[in-house]
C-alpha positions, 0 to 999 in steps of 0.5 A: 358353550359359545365363547363370546369376545367384548369390546372394551368399551371407550366410554367406560373409564375406572378410577383406583384409588391408588393405582389410578386409573383402569382398563376393564381388565383390570376390575372385578365387578362386586354386585351381590344384591342384583339377581342374574336376570337384572343385569344390564350390557351398557358401551362393553361390561355388564351391570345391574342398575344399582351398581349405576349409581355410586358405591363399592360396586368394583374391586382393583385386582391390582390394588384389591381395593373395593373404591373403583370410581366408574364414569360413563361418558355420554 
């Protein structure tokens, strides 16, 4: 299988309440509600429609917090 490299988006920022600003590689996506076919590729990140709403959709790999907030700069 061919491995694809994706450019890191400058429009998406992640913030952990414990660690502060995070790089994309320091965040794991946590959705178990949506099917793979529902995934959207937006600004360098795969996400599902429900993850565009606030909630516990991302986890900090540094401290384990599930209160990571994603902000999309328009």
